Each structure stands twice: as C-alpha cells, then as structure tokens.
C-alpha positions as CSV (number, residue, x, y, z in Angstrom):
1,Y,7.7,-3.2,-13.6
2,E,11.0,-1.3,-13.3
3,T,10.7,0.1,-16.8
4,F,7.0,1.1,-16.2
5,R,7.9,2.7,-12.9
6,T,10.6,4.8,-14.5
7,E,8.4,5.8,-17.5
8,E,5.5,6.7,-15.1
9,E,7.7,8.8,-12.9
10,E,9.0,10.8,-15.9
11,R,5.5,11.2,-17.3
12,I,4.1,12.5,-14.0
13,K,7.0,14.8,-13.5
14,A,6.5,16.3,-17.0
15,T,2.7,16.6,-16.9
16,G,2.0,16.9,-13.2
17,Q,-0.9,15.5,-11.2
18,D,-3.3,16.5,-8.4
19,V,-2.3,15.1,-5.0
20,K,-4.4,16.2,-2.0
21,S,-2.4,17.6,0.9
22,S,-4.2,15.2,3.2
23,V,-2.6,12.1,1.5
24,Y,0.0,10.6,3.9
25,F,3.0,9.3,1.9
26,M,6.4,8.2,3.0
27,K,9.4,7.0,0.9
28,Q,10.7,3.6,1.6
29,T,14.3,4.1,2.7
30,I,15.0,0.6,4.2
31,N,15.3,-2.4,1.9
32,N,12.6,-5.0,2.2
33,A,10.4,-2.8,4.4
34,C,7.6,-2.4,1.7
35,G,5.1,-4.5,3.7
36,T,5.5,-2.2,6.7
37,I,5.3,0.9,4.6
38,G,2.2,-0.4,2.8
39,L,0.5,-1.0,6.1
40,I,1.4,2.4,7.4
41,H,0.1,4.0,4.2
42,A,-3.2,2.0,4.4
43,I,-3.8,2.9,8.1
44,A,-2.5,6.5,8.0
45,N,-4.8,7.3,5.1
46,N,-7.9,5.8,6.7
47,R,-7.7,7.4,10.2
48,D,-11.1,8.9,9.6
49,K,-12.7,5.5,9.1
50,M,-11.2,3.7,12.1
51,N,-10.3,4.2,15.6
52,F,-7.0,2.4,15.2
53,G,-5.2,3.2,18.4
54,K,-8.2,2.4,20.6
55,V,-8.7,-1.0,19.0
56,F,-5.2,-2.0,19.9
57,F,-5.2,-0.7,23.4
58,L,-8.6,-2.3,24.2
59,N,-8.3,-5.6,22.4
60,I,-6.5,-8.2,24.5
61,A,-6.8,-10.9,21.8
62,I,-4.7,-8.8,19.4
63,R,-2.1,-8.2,22.0
64,V,-1.8,-11.9,23.0
65,T,-1.7,-13.1,19.4
66,H,1.0,-10.5,18.5
67,E,3.1,-11.5,21.5
68,S,2.9,-15.2,20.9
69,S,3.7,-15.0,17.1
70,A,6.5,-12.5,17.8
71,H,8.1,-15.1,20.1
72,E,7.6,-18.0,17.7
73,G,9.6,-16.5,14.9
74,Q,7.6,-18.2,12.3
75,T,9.2,-16.5,9.3
76,E,12.8,-15.6,8.9
77,A,13.1,-12.1,7.5
78,P,15.5,-11.7,4.5
79,S,18.7,-9.9,5.0
80,I,18.3,-6.1,4.6
81,D,20.6,-6.2,1.6
82,E,19.0,-9.3,-0.1
83,K,17.3,-8.6,-3.4
84,V,13.7,-9.9,-3.4
85,D,11.2,-10.1,-6.2
86,L,8.3,-9.2,-4.0
87,H,6.8,-5.8,-3.3
88,F,3.9,-4.3,-1.3
89,I,1.9,-1.1,-2.1
90,A,-1.3,0.4,-0.8
91,L,-4.3,1.7,-2.8
92,V,-6.3,4.2,-0.8
93,N,-9.3,6.6,-1.1
94,V,-8.3,10.1,0.1
95,G,-10.6,12.9,-0.6
96,G,-12.5,11.1,-3.4
97,H,-9.4,10.1,-5.3
98,L,-7.8,6.7,-5.6
99,Y,-4.1,6.9,-4.8
100,E,-1.3,4.3,-5.3
101,L,1.2,4.6,-2.5
102,D,4.4,2.9,-3.3
103,G,7.3,3.7,-1.0
104,R,9.8,3.0,-3.9
105,K,8.2,5.8,-5.9
106,P,9.0,9.5,-5.2
107,F,5.4,10.5,-4.8
108,P,1.8,9.1,-4.7
109,V,0.1,8.3,-8.0
110,N,-3.4,9.6,-8.5
111,H,-5.5,7.1,-10.4
112,G,-8.6,9.3,-10.6
113,E,-11.8,9.9,-8.8
114,T,-13.4,7.3,-6.6
115,S,-15.9,7.1,-3.7
116,D,-16.6,4.8,-0.7
117,D,-19.2,3.1,-2.9
118,S,-17.0,2.5,-5.9
119,F,-13.5,2.2,-4.3
120,L,-13.3,-1.6,-4.5
121,E,-14.3,-1.7,-8.2
122,D,-11.9,1.2,-9.0
123,A,-9.1,-0.5,-7.2
124,I,-9.8,-3.7,-9.1
125,E,-9.3,-1.7,-12.4
126,V,-5.9,-0.5,-11.2
127,C,-4.9,-4.0,-10.2
128,K,-6.0,-5.3,-13.6
129,K,-3.6,-2.8,-15.2
130,F,-0.8,-4.1,-13.0
131,M,-1.5,-7.6,-14.2
132,E,-1.8,-6.6,-17.9
133,R,1.7,-5.2,-17.8
134,D,3.2,-8.6,-17.0
135,P,0.5,-11.3,-17.8
136,E,3.0,-14.1,-17.2
137,E,3.6,-13.1,-13.6
138,L,1.6,-15.2,-11.2
139,R,2.9,-13.8,-7.9
140,F,0.2,-11.3,-7.1
141,N,-2.0,-10.9,-4.0
142,A,-4.4,-8.3,-2.8
143,I,-6.0,-7.7,0.6
144,A,-8.5,-5.2,1.7
145,L,-9.1,-3.3,5.0
146,S,-12.8,-3.1,5.5
147,A,-15.4,-2.7,8.1
148,A,-16.3,-5.9,9.9
C-alpha cells in the first residue's frame, strides 16, 4: 500500500487530475484518527443527500445509545503514537465523480465519472483494485451510507 500510495501521488502530481471545488477534503494530522476523518469525509460530501444535523438533534435513540456506549468504554483506543496496520478511507460521489478521500494522502483521488445509479458498482470496482494490489491481505471491510 505504501509503495502504491507514493507512486500514485507522484503520478497525479505529474499528470494532474480534475477535482471539483465542492469536494470536502481534510488531511489527517493526528495518528490513528482515520476512522473519524473517513466519517467526516463521507458526511461532509453528502450534505445534499441528508439532513444530518436535524437527525441528531431530533433522534433521542441516537443520543441515548451514544451516551451509554461512551460511558461503557467498550474499546480501548490505541496510543496516539502506536503503529497500527488498519486504515479507513471514504469513497464519495461529488458532482458526478467518484473520489477516494484518504486523509493520509495530500489530495482527493478522482476515480472517474459516476452517478447515483452507478455509484455502488463503481465503488466496488475501486475496492477490487485495492484488493488486487495485495491479494493475500484479508483485513478488508466496507460500509455504505445509504437511504433507509
């Protein structure tokens, strides 16, 4: 992954790419914060499809569940300096393009055109490429934010 990431960054810097100004992207500056950054990327790039703030303010069940699990401390977070072999990114559709948003990269990566109708299939193709780069790696998960 690290080798590919470096090569991809150099290739994009050399050839350029189209990134819509409406793509929300932030660099990950805190170790082991990729899950939080991935969620921020997913939500911030889908504001037009969800009324996110209103959902949290009006949904008592979400608030109660959050408060109870926050007090339980079910998972101990790794030390901020601990090296981990796990990483989270977000794939989003912004303006008809599928972007990979990885806070460890210096910029979004445009994987080409997509639509609301084809986004899932297009994202699957990107995920397949990730898996092809390291076919022996079994630690891979994907989740989707979708309408209920």
